[in-house]
C-alpha positions in Angstrom: 237.2 -153.3 199.9 236.3 -155.2 203.1 232.8 -156.5 203.6 230.9 -155.3 206.7 229.7 -157.8 209.4 226.2 -157.2 208.1 227.2 -158.0 204.5 228.9 -161.2 205.6 225.8 -162.2 207.6 223.6 -161.5 204.6 225.8 -163.6 202.4 225.5 -166.6 204.7 221.8 -166.1 205.2 220.8 -165.6 201.5 223.5 -167.6 199.9 224.5 -164.6 197.8 225.5 -161.0 198.1 225.5 -158.1 195.5 228.5 -155.9 196.2 228.6 -152.6 194.3 231.6 -150.8 192.9 234.3 -153.4 193.5 236.1 -152.7 190.2 236.5 -149.6 188.0 237.5 -149.1 184.4 241.2 -149.6 185.1 240.4 -153.2 186.2 238.1 -154.1 183.4 239.4 -152.2 180.4 242.5 -154.5 180.0 240.1 -157.5 179.8 238.1 -155.8 177.0 241.4 -155.1 175.2 242.6 -158.7 175.6 239.2 -160.0 174.3 239.3 -157.5 171.3 242.8 -158.6 170.4 241.8 -162.3 170.5 238.7 -161.5 168.3 241.0 -159.7 165.9 243.3 -162.7 165.7 240.4 -165.0 165.0 238.9 -162.7 162.5 242.1 -162.7 160.5 242.0 -166.5 160.2 238.2 -166.7 159.5 238.5 -164.1 156.8 241.4 -166.0 155.2 239.2 -169.2 155.3 236.2 -167.4 153.9 234.1 -168.1 156.9 233.2 -164.5 157.6 232.9 -161.5 155.3 233.1 -158.7 157.7 235.3 -158.5 160.8 233.4 -155.5 162.2 236.6 -153.9 163.4 234.9 -150.6 164.1 231.9 -152.1 166.0 231.6 -151.3 169.7 232.9 -153.9 172.1 229.4 -154.5 173.4 228.0 -155.5 169.9 230.9 -157.0 168.0 230.9 -160.6 169.2 227.2 -161.0 168.3 227.8 -159.6 164.8 230.7 -162.1 164.3 228.8 -165.0 165.7 226.0 -164.4 163.2 228.5 -165.2 160.5 230.5 -168.1 162.0 230.1 -170.2 165.2 233.9 -170.8 164.9 234.5 -167.4 166.5 233.6 -168.8 170.0 235.7 -172.1 170.2 238.0 -172.4 173.3 237.1 -168.9 174.4 237.8 -169.4 178.1 240.1 -168.1 180.8 242.5 -171.1 181.1 242.5 -171.9 177.4 243.4 -168.3 176.4 245.8 -167.9 179.3 246.2 -164.1 179.0 248.2 -162.2 181.6 245.3 -159.8 182.1 243.0 -162.6 183.1 245.4 -163.9 185.7 245.9 -160.3 187.0 242.2 -160.0 187.3 241.8 -163.4 189.1 244.3 -162.2 191.7 243.1 -158.6 191.8 243.5 -157.4 195.4 240.1 -155.7 195.3 238.3 -159.0 194.9 240.7 -160.8 197.2 239.9 -158.3 200.0 236.2 -159.1 199.5 236.8 -162.9 199.5 239.1 -162.6 202.6 236.2 -161.0 204.5 234.4 -164.3 204.3 237.0 -167.1 204.2 240.1 -165.5 205.6 243.5 -164.7 204.1 244.5 -168.1 202.9 243.0 -167.8 199.4 243.4 -169.9 196.2 241.9 -169.3 192.8 239.6 -172.3 192.2 240.2 -174.1 188.9 236.6 -173.4 187.8 236.5 -170.0 186.2 235.0 -168.9 183.0 234.7 -166.0 180.5 231.3 -165.8 179.0 229.7 -163.9 176.2 225.9 -163.8 176.1 224.9 -162.3 172.7 221.4 -160.9 172.1 218.7 -163.6 171.9 217.9 -162.8 168.3 221.6 -163.7 167.4 222.1 -166.8 169.4 220.2 -168.1 172.5 221.1 -171.8 172.8 223.5 -174.0 174.7 226.5 -172.3 176.3 224.7 -168.9 176.0 221.6 -169.9 178.0 222.6 -171.4 181.3 219.6 -173.2 183.1 218.8 -173.3 186.8 221.6 -175.0 188.7 223.8 -175.0 191.8 227.6 -174.9 191.4 227.7 -177.8 193.9 226.2 -179.9 191.2 229.5 -179.8 189.3 231.8 -180.0 192.3 233.1 -183.3 193.8 231.5 -184.4 197.1 234.6 -183.7 199.1 233.7 -180.0 199.0 230.3 -180.3 200.6 231.5 -179.4 204.1 233.4 -176.3 203.0 232.7 -173.0 201.3 233.6 -172.3 197.7 232.7 -168.8 196.7 231.7 -167.8 193.2 232.4 -164.2 192.2 230.3 -163.3 189.1 230.7 -160.0 187.5 230.0 -158.4 184.1 232.7 -156.9 181.9 230.6 -153.9 181.2 227.1 -154.0 182.6 224.4 -156.6 183.1 220.9 -155.0 183.1 217.7 -157.0 183.3 217.2 -156.4 179.5 220.7 -157.7 178.8 220.1 -161.0 180.6 221.3 -160.6 184.1 221.4 -163.5 186.5 218.4 -164.7 188.6 219.1 -166.2 192.0 217.1 -168.0 194.7 217.9 -166.9 198.3 217.8 -169.0 201.5 219.1 -172.4 200.4 220.9 -173.9 203.4 224.5 -175.1 203.0 224.7 -178.8 202.2 221.4 -178.8 200.3 222.1 -180.3 196.9 218.9 -180.3 194.8 218.6 -183.2 192.3 220.2 -182.3 189.0 219.6 -183.9 185.7 221.2 -183.7 182.3 220.0 -181.0 179.8 221.1 -179.7 176.4 223.5 -177.3 178.3 224.9 -179.8 180.7 223.2 -180.0 184.1 220.1 -178.4 185.6 217.9 -178.7 188.7 215.1 -181.2 188.3 212.1 -179.0 187.6 210.0 -180.8 190.3 212.5 -179.8 192.9 212.8 -176.1 192.1 212.4 -174.1 195.4 209.0 -172.3 195.7 210.8 -169.0 196.3 210.6 -165.8 194.3 213.9 -165.4 192.5 216.0 -162.2 192.9 217.3 -160.5 189.7 221.0 -159.7 189.9 221.2 -156.7 187.6 224.7 -155.2 187.8 226.4 -151.9 186.9 229.9 -152.1 185.6 232.2 -152.9 188.5 229.6 -154.7 190.6 230.2 -158.3 191.8 227.7 -161.0 192.9 229.1 -163.4 195.4 227.4 -166.9 195.7 227.9 -170.0 197.8 228.0 -173.2 195.8 224.5 -174.0 197.1 222.7 -170.9 195.6 220.4 -171.8 192.7 220.9 -169.4 189.8 220.5 -169.2 186.1 221.0 -166.8 183.1 218.0 -164.9 181.8 217.4 -164.0 178.2 219.3 -161.1 176.6 216.7 -159.0 174.8 219.0 -156.0 174.2 221.2 -155.3 171.2 224.3 -155.7 173.3 226.5 -158.7 174.1 226.7 -159.3 177.9 230.3 -160.3 178.7 231.0 -161.7 182.2 233.5 -163.6 184.3 232.5 -166.2 186.9 235.5 -167.0 189.1 235.7 -169.1 192.3 237.9 -169.1 195.4 238.4 -171.4 198.3 240.7 -171.8 201.3 244.1 -172.9 200.2 244.9 -176.5 201.0 241.3 -177.6 200.9 239.6 -179.6 198.1 238.8 -177.5 195.0 236.0 -179.7 193.6 238.2 -180.6 190.6 241.4 -181.6 192.2 242.9 -182.8 188.9 243.1 -179.2 187.8 245.4 -176.6 189.4 244.2 -174.5 192.3 246.4 -171.4 192.4 247.3 -169.8 195.8 247.3 -166.0 195.5 247.1 -164.7 199.1 248.6 -165.9 202.4 249.0 -164.3 205.9 251.2 -167.1 207.2 253.8 -167.0 204.5 252.7 -169.9 202.4 254.0 -169.8 198.8 251.7 -167.9 196.4 251.7 -167.6 192.6 252.4 -164.1 191.2 253.8 -164.9 187.8 251.2 -165.5 185.1 253.7 -167.8 183.3 253.7 -170.1 186.3 249.8 -170.1 186.2 249.8 -170.9 182.5 252.4 -173.7 182.9 250.2 -175.4 185.6 247.3 -175.4 183.2 249.3 -176.6 180.3 250.5 -179.5 182.4 247.0 -180.3 183.6 245.6 -180.3 180.0 248.4 -182.6 178.9 247.6 -185.2 181.6 244.7 -187.7 181.6 242.0 -186.6 184.0 238.4 -187.8 184.8 236.9 -184.6 183.3 234.0 -182.6 184.7 231.9 -184.8 186.9 228.3 -183.5 187.1 226.4 -184.9 190.0 223.3 -185.8 188.0 220.5 -188.4 188.4 218.3 -190.0 185.9 215.1 -187.9 185.6 212.8 -190.9 185.5 214.3 -192.2 188.8 213.4 -189.1 190.8 210.1 -188.6 192.5 209.1 -185.8 194.8 
C-alpha cells in the first residue's frame, strides 16, 4: 500500500494521517496468538504462586487481560516488544505492508526505530492509572535533540479495534516540525505543560482493525479513557531513515529495507541478539526532555 501524494501532503500538514485497511487478520492474528501464549505461560506461574485463582483460559482475547489484571498486577511486568522478543513481533515490525506506507514518506532506506511498544489498555473500571493512561505528549519529548532536524514516524495501530468507547487516541493537528512544547514530569513519565497545550480542537483517532495512524514526533497526542468492557491492545512502532540518529542511539536501530543494497536484518534471532547485547550494556536510559513546572511561564 503506497500513500497518495494527497495523503503525504496531509500527513505533513496535520502531523498525522489515518490510513485505513493496512493490515488484515493474517497480519494481526499471529500477534494475538503470541500474546495469548505469553499470558498462558505467566498464568501457570501465577497459579503456582497463588497470586491468581482463575486463569480465564476460555475468556475472549479482548477481555482476558483485564480479568487477569484484576487479580494480580504481576501479569503485566516486562510485557513489551523487545523484552518478549517474539518472532511474530519482529515479523510485524518489518511487515512489507507498513514499510510500503513508510517508504511513501521517507523513502526506501528504512530502519525500525528502537522505540516500539506493545500496550494493553484495560477497561477503566479494572485499571486506569500509570502505564495504561498516557497523558498529552509529543514523541519528540523522549527523543534526543539530534533528531530534531529529521523525521521519525510513529505508526500506531490496534491489535483488534480502538473505538472511541474503548479509549482511542486523541491528536492535535497542525503543530509545525521543530516545535517542542514544554514537557514536565507526571505520574506516567512526561506530559505537555498544561499552560502550553495548543488551543486547537483535538481529533479522535478511532480505528477499525487493520487501520494505522501515522504521526510525526511533533504531533501532540494522548490516550483517552476506556469505558468499554474490552481491553484495547495496540502497538506503537517507529521508523526512521537508516543511518540517521534514532533518538536513543544506545539501543539498536534495525535496518529492514534498502534500495541501494545496504545490509538489512531479516532474521529475528539477529534482532533479539542486538537487544540482548544492548540490555547487557550500561546506557544512559530514557532521557525525557522535561523542565521544572515552576520554572515555566507563558
